[in-house]
C-alpha positions in Angstrom: 36.8 -6.8 -6.2 35.4 -3.3 -6.2 31.7 -2.6 -5.6 30.0 0.6 -6.8 26.9 1.8 -5.0 24.9 4.3 -6.9 22.6 6.1 -4.5 20.8 8.8 -6.4 18.7 10.7 -4.0 15.2 10.9 -5.4 13.6 11.4 -2.1 11.0 9.2 -0.4 8.3 8.5 -2.9 5.6 6.7 -0.8 3.1 6.7 -3.6 5.5 5.0 -6.1 6.2 2.4 -3.5 2.5 1.8 -2.8 1.8 1.6 -6.5 4.6 -0.9 -7.0 3.3 -3.0 -4.1 -0.2 -3.0 -5.5 1.0 -3.9 -9.0 3.2 -6.8 -7.6 0.2 -8.0 -5.6 -2.1 -8.0 -8.6 0.5 -9.8 -10.7 0.8 -12.5 -8.0 -3.0 -12.9 -7.8 -3.2 -13.2 -11.6 -0.5 -15.8 -11.6 -2.1 -17.7 -8.8 -5.5 -17.6 -10.6 -3.8 -19.0 -13.8 -2.2 -21.8 -11.7 -5.5 -22.7 -10.2 -7.2 -22.7 -13.6 -4.5 -24.9 -15.2 -4.5 -27.3 -12.2 -8.3 -27.6 -12.3 -8.4 -28.1 -16.0 -5.8 -31.0 -15.8 -7.4 -32.4 -12.7 -10.8 -32.6 -14.4 -9.4 -35.0 -17.0 -9.9 -38.7 -16.5 -6.9 -41.0 -15.9 -7.2 -42.4 -19.5 -7.1 -38.8 -21.0 -4.1 -37.9 -18.8 -2.4 -41.1 -20.0 -3.0 -40.2 -23.6 -1.1 -36.9 -23.2 1.6 -38.5 -21.0 0.7 -37.0 -17.7 0.5 -38.8 -14.4 -2.1 -37.4 -11.9 0.7 -36.9 -9.3 2.5 -34.6 -11.7 -0.4 -32.1 -12.3 0.7 -29.7 -9.6 4.3 -29.5 -11.0 3.1 -29.2 -14.6 0.8 -26.4 -13.5 3.6 -24.6 -11.6 6.0 -24.8 -14.5 3.3 -23.7 -17.0 2.6 -20.5 -15.0 5.8 -19.6 -13.2 8.3 -21.2 -15.7 10.4 -23.1 -13.2 
């Protein structure tokens, strides 16, 4: 099996790396905020309301994770 490594020399672009880091961090914070919002919303429901939609209280964290992160 042959491997090809493409190393185009674009130089060391510190600002692009910092910008990418900031964007990734903001995206992670946004996803975390959505997870917390989803979790809190489901957690605020009463057991009877959860049962009506087919959710067990112990599954709230997993449902919130799947809703936000998709896996």
